[in-house]
C-alpha positions in Angstrom: 0.0 0.0 0.0 2.9 2.1 0.7 4.1 1.9 -2.8 0.9 2.9 -3.7 0.5 6.0 -2.2 3.7 7.1 -3.3 3.0 6.6 -6.6 -0.3 8.2 -6.4 1.8 11.2 -5.0 3.9 11.4 -7.5 1.3 11.2 -10.2 -0.2 14.4 -8.6 3.4 16.3 -8.5 3.4 15.2 -12.3 0.0 17.0 -12.5 0.6 20.0 -10.6 4.3 20.7 -12.6 2.6 19.3 -16.2 -1.1 20.3 -15.9 -1.1 22.6 -18.7 0.0 20.2 -20.9 -2.0 17.5 -19.4 -4.9 19.4 -19.8 -4.0 19.9 -23.9 -3.3 16.2 -23.9 -6.6 15.6 -22.7 -8.3 18.0 -25.1 -6.5 16.6 -28.0 -7.4 12.8 -27.1 -11.1 13.5 -26.7 -11.7 15.6 -29.8 -10.0 13.0 -31.8 -12.2 10.6 -30.5 -15.0 12.7 -30.8 -14.8 13.7 -34.5 -13.7 10.6 -35.4 -16.4 8.8 -34.1 -18.8 11.1 -36.2 -17.0 10.8 -39.1 -16.6 6.9 -38.7 -20.6 6.6 -38.0 -22.0 9.3 -40.6 -19.1 10.3 -43.3 -21.5 11.8 -46.0 -19.7 14.2 -47.2 -16.9 13.3 -49.3 -14.6 16.6 -48.7 -14.9 15.4 -44.6 -14.4 11.5 -45.3 -10.8 12.2 -44.7 -8.6 11.0 -41.6 -6.8 14.5 -41.6 -9.7 16.5 -40.9 -10.5 15.2 -37.2 -6.7 15.2 -36.4 -6.7 18.8 -37.6 -10.4 19.7 -35.8 -8.6 18.1 -32.5 -5.8 20.2 -32.8 -7.6 23.4 -33.1 -9.6 22.3 -30.3 -6.4 21.6 -28.0 -6.2 25.3 -27.1 -10.0 25.9 -27.2 -12.6 25.0 -24.2 -14.2 22.4 -24.0 -17.7 24.2 -24.9 -15.9 24.9 -28.2 -15.0 21.5 -28.8 -18.5 21.1 -28.9 -19.9 23.2 -31.1 -16.9 21.8 -33.7 -18.3 18.6 -33.1 -22.3 19.8 -33.7 -21.2 21.5 -36.7 -19.2 18.7 -38.5 -22.5 16.4 -37.4 -24.5 18.6 -39.4 -22.0 18.9 -42.2 -22.5 14.8 -42.6 -26.3 15.0 -42.2 -26.6 17.7 -44.9 -25.2 15.6 -47.2 -27.0 12.9 -46.2 -30.4 14.8 -45.6 -31.1 18.8 -45.9 -34.4 18.0 -43.9 -32.9 16.0 -40.9 -29.9 18.4 -40.9 -32.6 21.4 -40.4 -34.4 19.6 -37.6 -30.7 18.4 -35.8 -29.8 22.2 -36.2 -32.9 22.5 -34.3 -32.5 19.9 -31.5 -28.7 21.0 -31.0 -30.0 24.7 -30.2 -32.8 23.5 -28.1 -30.6 21.2 -26.0 -27.6 23.4 -25.9 -29.3 26.5 -25.1 -30.3 24.1 -22.3 -27.1 22.7 -21.4 -25.2 26.5 -21.4 -27.9 27.4 -18.6 -27.9 25.2 -16.6 -24.7 23.0 -16.6 -21.7 24.8 -19.1 -18.9 23.9 -16.9 -19.4 20.0 -17.9 -18.7 20.4 -21.6 -16.4 17.0 -21.6 -19.3 15.1 -19.9 -21.5 15.8 -23.2 -18.6 14.7 -25.3 -17.5 11.2 -23.4 -21.0 10.5 -22.9 -21.6 8.8 -26.9 -17.7 7.7 -27.1 -18.6 5.3 -23.9 -21.9 4.1 -25.5 -19.6 3.2 -28.7 -17.1 1.5 -26.3 -20.2 -0.4 -24.7 -18.9 1.2 -21.1 -21.4 4.0 -20.4 -22.2 2.6 -16.9 -18.9 4.0 -15.9 -20.2 7.8 -16.6 -22.5 8.5 -13.7 -20.5 6.6 -10.9 -17.6 8.5 -11.9 -20.3 12.4 -12.2 -21.7 10.9 -8.5 -18.0 10.8 -6.6 -16.7 14.2 -8.5 -19.4 16.6 -10.0 -22.8 17.2 -8.6 -26.4 16.3 -9.5 -26.4 18.8 -12.6 -24.4 16.8 -14.7 -26.8 14.4 -14.7 -28.4 17.2 -17.9 -25.1 16.6 -19.9 -25.1 12.8 -19.4 -28.8 13.3 -20.7 -28.2 14.9 -23.1 -25.3 12.9 -24.2 -27.7 9.7 -24.1 -30.0 11.7 -26.5 -27.4 12.6 -29.2 -26.0 8.7 -29.3 -29.3 7.2 -29.8 -30.0 9.7 -32.5 -26.4 9.5 -34.3 -27.5 5.6 -34.1 -30.8 6.0 -36.1 -29.6 8.2 -38.8 -26.5 6.0 -39.4 -29.1 3.6 -39.7 -31.3 5.5 -42.2 -28.1 6.2 -44.1 -27.5 2.5 -45.2 -31.0 2.4 -46.0 -30.9 5.3 -47.8 -27.8 3.9 -49.8 -30.4 1.0 -51.4 -33.6 3.0 -52.0 -34.2 5.7 -54.7 -36.1 8.4 -53.3 -37.5 8.4 -49.5 -40.4 10.6 -48.6 -40.0 13.1 -45.9 -42.2 12.0 -43.7 -40.7 8.9 -43.5 -37.1 10.5 -43.2 -38.5 11.7 -39.9 -40.3 9.0 -38.9 -37.8 6.2 -39.3 -35.2 8.4 -37.4 -36.6 10.9 -34.9 -39.5 8.2 -34.3 -37.2 5.5 -33.5 -35.2 6.9 -31.2 -37.7 8.2 -29.1 -39.6 4.7 -28.6 -36.8 2.9 -27.9 -37.2 1.8 -24.6 -33.3 1.3 -24.0 -32.8 5.3 -24.2 -35.4 5.5 -21.5 -33.8 2.6 -19.6 -30.5 4.3 -20.2 -31.7 7.7 -18.6 -33.4 6.2 -16.2 -30.8 4.3 -15.2 -27.8 6.6 -15.6 -29.8 9.6 -13.5 -30.6 7.6 -10.3 -27.2 5.9 -10.1 -26.0 9.5 -10.5 -28.1 10.8 -7.5 -27.7 7.7 -5.5 -24.0 8.2 -5.6 -23.9 11.7 -4.9 -26.3 11.3 -1.9 -24.0 8.9 -0.5 -20.7 9.7 -0.7 -21.8 13.6 0.4 -23.0 12.0 3.9 -20.3 11.7 6.7 -20.9 8.4 7.7 -17.7 5.9 7.2 -16.6 4.5 4.3 -19.4 6.8 2.4 -17.6 6.3 -0.9 -16.8 2.9 -1.1 -21.0 2.4 0.0 -21.5 4.8 -2.3 -19.1 3.6 -5.6 -20.9 -0.8 -4.7 -23.8 1.0 -4.3 -24.0 3.0 -7.4 -23.1 -0.3 -9.6 -25.6 -2.8 -7.9 -28.5 -0.2 -8.9 -27.3 0.2 -12.7 -26.7 -3.5 -12.4 -30.3 -4.2 -11.8 -32.1 -1.5 -13.1 -30.9 -3.2 -16.9 -31.4 -6.7 -15.9 -34.5 -5.8 -14.9 -35.0 -3.6 -18.4 -33.3 -6.4 -20.4 -36.4 -9.0 -19.1 -38.9 -6.8 -18.4 -38.5 -5.2 -22.1 -37.1 -6.0 -25.5 -34.0 -4.4 -25.1 -30.7 -5.1 -27.3 -28.5 -5.0 -24.3 -26.7 -8.3 -23.3 -26.2 -9.2 -19.9 -22.7 -10.4 -20.1 -22.1 -6.7 -21.7 -24.1 -5.1 -18.5 -22.0 -7.4 -15.9 -18.8 -6.6 -17.1 -19.7 -3.1 -17.8 -20.8 -2.3 -14.2 -18.1 -4.9 -12.9 -15.9 -2.4 -14.8 -17.3 0.9 -13.2 -16.6 -0.2 -10.0 -13.2 -0.7 -10.4 -13.0 2.3 -12.1 -15.3 4.0 -8.8 -12.7 2.6 -6.2 -9.7 4.0 -8.3 -11.1 7.4 -7.9 -11.8 6.6 -4.8 -8.1 6.2 -3.9 -6.7 9.3 -5.5 -9.8 11.7 -4.7 -10.5 10.3 -1.1 -8.8 7.9 0.8 -8.8 8.8 4.3 -8.4 7.0 7.6 -11.6 6.5 9.3 -9.3 4.7 12.6 -8.2 8.2 13.0 -11.6 10.5 13.3 -11.6 12.9 15.5 -15.0 14.8 16.6 -14.7 18.0 18.1 -16.7 20.7 19.7 -17.1 24.1 19.4 -20.0 26.9 20.3 -20.0 30.8 19.4 -22.9 33.5 20.3 -25.4 31.7 18.2 -24.7 28.0 17.4 -23.0 24.8 18.8 -20.6 23.1 16.2 -20.0 19.1 15.9 -16.9 18.5 13.6 -15.9 15.5 12.4 -12.5 15.3 11.1 -11.6 12.5 9.4 -7.5 12.3 8.1 -6.0 11.5 4.8 -3.5 8.8 4.4 -0.4 10.5 3.1 3.2 9.7 3.5 5.9 12.3 3.9 8.7 12.6 0.9 11.5 10.4 1.9 14.6 12.4 2.7 18.2 10.9 1.1 21.3 11.7 2.9 24.4 11.8 1.5 27.5 10.9 3.6 30.7 11.9 2.2 33.8 9.6 2.9 37.3 10.9 2.3 38.7 7.5 0.0 42.6 8.9 0.8 42.3 8.8 4.8 40.4 5.7 4.8 43.3 3.8 2.3 46.0 5.4 5.3 44.8 4.7 8.5 48.0 6.8 10.4 47.1 10.0 8.1 44.9 11.9 10.0 47.2 10.7 13.2 50.1 12.2 11.6 47.4 15.6 11.0 47.2 15.9 14.2 50.5 15.8 15.5 51.9 18.4 12.7 48.6 20.5 13.9 49.8 20.3 17.6 53.6 21.2 16.5 52.6 24.0 14.8 50.9 25.3 17.7 53.7 25.1 19.7 
């Protein structure tokens, strides 16, 4: 455990020294993943269907806030949709404007959540998102999580429509809307994800913000079990395509990720808990103080050894005799 704590302290010091570059790297990696996902899922505009375009956009977004990265992702998405169908692109533009105004009003600092949620769906690990947000964010983060789920399902059905439209000659506008937006709104998987993720996020946040012992551990375990039960019950009760093995593996992974986050952000020693009581003119205060688990940096002591003196044992004695003669 001491080695792990030393590694944690080293990582914290390293992040403190190079936080500017690490954040820029995170923005670049997130931008590459988002833009590549849009190009891979859609890719209807030939001029933008090039791996160089996502890299260039990601490099530009490295020096911009995450909110502008989300705007760039929406612009790239609309460009591909315009090449597929102008009507769908216009409707999606209106939807994105409404969603972005709602998001910007209530949760502007959680832009990365809006981007990471569709990516987590593509890697079949969306169960990690609510656990992490419940530990490191506030309940307001449920809004960008829900918007990310909606965006992913819309992209999923738009990609299906693109595959069907490639084989068909002409498709009426009404059928386009019905297939894309009607299918997304009727999909029970969307509502299962929204309900399970928001419920897990609220439960994890509520438990970990309590003053009980091992609050973070209890929150992670309860949130993971809650998600697992919701998805398993949803699979059996409704005709949903979430695989049982995928759900179990994803929730186990979310449990492991939550424990890692706890180790780095909230590693405390409950055995040394102290209770403090004091008062002022108006209130009595009862404070519970739990010390963090940390270790001090090892100090290195350097011992200088004179090789010549050790090589000649009588050298120091002769030096003392000479010093006495000079004093006489």
